[in-house]
C-alpha positions as CSV (number, residue, x, y, z in Angstrom):
1,M,36.5,-16.7,44.9
2,R,37.9,-17.0,41.4
3,L,41.5,-18.3,41.4
4,L,44.0,-18.5,38.5
5,L,46.1,-21.7,38.7
6,V,49.3,-21.5,36.6
7,E,50.6,-25.1,36.4
8,D,52.0,-26.9,33.3
9,D,51.4,-30.4,34.7
10,N,47.8,-31.4,33.9
11,H,47.7,-34.2,36.5
12,V,48.8,-31.9,39.3
13,A,46.5,-29.1,38.1
14,A,43.5,-31.5,38.0
15,A,44.1,-32.8,41.5
16,L,44.6,-29.4,43.0
17,S,41.6,-27.9,41.1
18,A,39.4,-30.6,42.5
19,V,40.5,-29.8,46.1
20,L,40.1,-26.1,45.5
21,A,36.6,-26.5,44.0
22,R,35.6,-28.5,47.1
23,H,36.6,-25.5,49.2
24,G,34.5,-23.1,47.2
25,F,37.0,-21.8,44.6
26,E,36.3,-21.3,41.0
27,V,39.5,-22.3,39.3
28,T,40.8,-21.2,35.9
29,H,43.8,-23.3,34.8
30,A,46.6,-21.8,32.7
31,R,49.3,-24.2,31.4
32,S,51.9,-21.6,30.5
33,G,53.1,-18.1,31.4
34,E,51.7,-16.6,28.3
35,E,48.3,-18.3,28.8
36,A,48.3,-16.9,32.4
37,L,49.0,-13.4,31.2
38,K,46.3,-13.6,28.6
39,A,43.8,-14.7,31.2
40,L,44.7,-11.7,33.4
41,V,44.5,-9.1,30.6
42,P,40.7,-9.2,30.0
43,E,39.8,-10.2,33.6
44,G,41.9,-7.6,35.4
45,D,41.3,-8.0,39.1
46,G,38.5,-10.5,38.6
47,F,40.7,-13.2,40.2
48,G,41.1,-13.3,44.0
49,V,44.5,-15.1,43.9
50,V,47.0,-16.4,41.4
51,L,48.8,-19.6,42.2
52,L,52.0,-19.5,40.2
53,D,54.2,-22.5,39.6
54,L,57.7,-21.4,38.7
55,G,58.5,-24.4,36.4
56,L,56.7,-23.3,33.3
57,P,57.5,-24.5,29.7
58,D,57.6,-21.1,28.0
59,L,58.6,-18.3,30.4
60,D,60.6,-18.1,33.6
61,G,58.2,-18.1,36.5
62,Y,59.9,-15.1,38.1
63,E,59.4,-13.1,34.8
64,V,55.8,-14.1,34.8
65,C,55.4,-12.8,38.4
66,G,56.9,-9.5,37.5
67,R,54.7,-9.1,34.5
68,I,51.6,-10.1,36.5
69,R,52.4,-7.4,39.1
70,K,52.5,-4.8,36.3
71,L,49.0,-5.9,35.1
72,T,47.2,-6.3,38.4
73,T,47.4,-6.1,42.2
74,T,45.9,-9.6,42.6
75,P,47.8,-11.5,45.2
76,V,50.3,-14.0,43.8
77,I,51.5,-17.1,45.6
78,M,54.5,-18.8,44.1
79,V,54.5,-22.6,44.2
80,T,57.8,-24.2,43.6
81,A,60.3,-26.9,44.7
82,R,63.0,-24.2,45.1
83,S,63.4,-24.0,48.8
84,D,66.5,-21.9,49.2
85,V,66.3,-18.5,50.9
86,R,67.7,-16.6,47.9
87,S,64.9,-17.9,45.6
88,R,62.2,-17.0,48.1
89,I,63.6,-13.5,48.6
90,H,63.9,-13.0,44.8
91,G,60.2,-14.0,44.3
92,L,59.0,-11.7,47.1
93,N,61.1,-8.8,45.7
94,L,59.4,-9.3,42.3
95,G,56.0,-8.8,43.9
96,A,54.9,-12.2,45.1
97,D,52.7,-12.1,48.2
98,D,53.7,-15.5,49.5
99,Y,55.9,-18.5,48.6
100,V,55.0,-22.2,49.1
101,V,57.5,-24.9,48.7
102,K,56.6,-28.3,47.3
103,P,55.7,-30.8,48.6
104,Y,53.2,-28.7,50.6
105,D,50.3,-29.6,52.9
106,T,47.0,-28.8,51.3
107,G,45.6,-27.3,54.5
108,E,48.5,-24.9,54.7
109,L,48.1,-23.9,51.1
110,L,44.4,-23.1,51.7
111,A,45.3,-21.1,54.8
112,R,47.9,-19.1,52.8
113,I,45.3,-18.5,50.0
114,H,42.8,-17.1,52.5
115,A,45.5,-15.1,54.3
116,V,46.8,-13.3,51.2
117,S,43.2,-12.7,49.9
118,R,42.3,-11.1,53.3
119,R,45.0,-8.5,52.8
120,T,43.1,-7.1,49.8
121,V,39.8,-6.8,51.7
122,P,40.4,-3.8,54.0
123,D,40.2,-1.2,51.3
124,E,36.9,-2.7,50.1
125,G,35.7,-2.8,53.7
126,A,36.6,0.8,54.3
127,A,34.8,1.9,51.2
128,S,31.6,0.1,52.3
129,A,32.0,0.7,56.1
130,D,28.9,3.0,56.2
131,T,26.7,0.6,54.3
132,A,24.9,-2.5,55.4
133,L,25.3,-6.1,54.1
134,L,21.9,-7.2,52.8
135,L,21.2,-10.9,52.5
136,G,17.5,-11.1,51.5
137,V,15.6,-10.0,54.5
138,V,18.7,-10.1,56.7
139,R,20.4,-6.8,57.2
140,I,23.9,-6.6,58.9
141,E,25.1,-3.2,60.0
142,L,28.9,-3.6,60.4
143,P,29.7,-0.2,62.0
144,T,27.0,-0.5,64.7
145,R,27.1,-4.3,64.9
146,Q,23.3,-4.5,64.5
147,V,21.4,-7.2,62.7
148,S,17.7,-7.3,61.7
149,V,15.4,-9.7,60.0
150,D,12.4,-8.3,58.1
151,G,13.1,-5.1,60.0
152,D,13.0,-6.7,63.4
153,P,16.2,-6.4,65.4
154,V,18.0,-9.6,66.4
155,Q,20.1,-9.8,69.5
156,L,23.4,-11.6,68.8
157,T,26.3,-12.2,71.1
158,R,29.7,-10.7,70.2
159,K,31.0,-14.0,68.7
160,E,27.7,-14.7,66.9
161,F,28.0,-11.3,65.2
162,D,31.6,-11.8,64.3
163,L,30.9,-15.2,62.8
164,L,28.0,-13.9,60.8
165,A,29.9,-10.9,59.6
166,L,32.9,-13.0,58.5
167,L,30.7,-15.3,56.4
168,A,28.5,-12.5,55.1
169,Q,31.3,-10.4,53.7
170,R,32.1,-13.2,51.2
171,P,28.8,-15.1,50.4
172,G,29.3,-18.4,48.6
173,V,33.0,-18.8,49.8
174,V,33.6,-21.8,51.9
175,F,35.4,-21.0,55.2
176,R,37.3,-23.8,56.7
177,R,36.6,-24.5,60.4
178,E,40.2,-23.9,61.3
179,Q,40.1,-20.5,59.6
180,I,36.8,-19.5,61.3
181,I,38.2,-20.4,64.7
182,S,41.4,-18.5,64.1
183,E,39.6,-15.3,62.9
184,V,36.6,-15.2,65.3
185,W,38.0,-16.8,68.4
186,R,41.7,-16.0,67.8
187,T,42.8,-19.4,68.8
188,S,43.5,-22.8,67.3
189,W,41.0,-25.5,66.3
190,E,41.8,-27.9,69.0
191,G,39.0,-28.1,71.6
192,T,37.0,-25.3,70.0
193,G,35.1,-27.2,67.3
194,R,32.0,-27.8,69.4
195,T,31.9,-24.1,70.2
196,L,31.7,-23.3,66.5
197,E,28.9,-25.8,65.9
198,V,26.9,-24.3,68.8
199,H,27.3,-20.7,67.5
200,V,26.2,-21.8,64.0
201,A,23.1,-23.5,65.4
202,S,22.3,-20.4,67.5
203,L,22.7,-18.1,64.5
204,R,20.4,-20.3,62.3
205,A,17.7,-20.2,65.1
206,K,17.9,-16.5,65.8
207,L,17.9,-15.5,62.1
208,R,15.0,-17.9,61.4
209,R,16.8,-18.9,58.2
210,P,18.4,-22.3,58.8
211,A,19.5,-22.6,55.1
212,L,21.4,-19.3,55.2
213,I,24.5,-20.9,56.7
214,E,25.4,-24.1,54.8
215,T,27.5,-26.8,56.3
216,V,30.1,-28.1,53.8
217,R,30.7,-31.6,55.2
218,G,34.3,-32.2,56.3
219,V,35.4,-28.7,55.4
220,G,33.5,-25.8,57.1
221,Y,30.7,-23.4,56.4
222,R,29.5,-20.9,53.8
223,L,26.8,-18.3,53.7
224,V,24.3,-19.0,50.9
225,A,23.3,-15.7,49.3
226,P,19.5,-15.6,48.8
227,A,18.2,-15.4,45.3
228,A,17.5,-11.9,44.0
């Protein structure tokens, strides 16, 4: 996923960009409000999320949020040290999708990024509900929950299909273990980690494509899209 990080502190931006890159994000860094707006004009909705720090050197962060909302529907997460309720309400009323207060936990920030980005997916899913996801020789029929490899049907359990479908809808994006457990098993990470590993191993075996699902050490998994 491409992400626009609007942050005037280069040290903070560098550290956060490194973390985001490890989790599969392609980060574009804007150091001011005007720079952010210029990045959004040619790109349109090319960014999956905008992380907007409110303490910018040129424009008020709230003004930038309002102008971003006029340019694109891309989700905006405000990042700021202002923790009072009035500030949060003001930001949300201007069109922000979420509001994170500094100092924040990186894991929580990542979870919020994934959460707001998922809210933009349903329309895309509805538009492609009648089509299959094609990953080389692997074909995934979302409406009928059928999977085939080289034309041969593959029998998957309900959770195996849900796991494969989650990864396949966003090839190349790293899904954190906690996020997968939450979305597929609808529970928390504690005590479920081994279950996830077993299901990944089973998928690799049944699809006969061990490299299709890549383990990102210490983070989670991503689906590697086969070369065209």
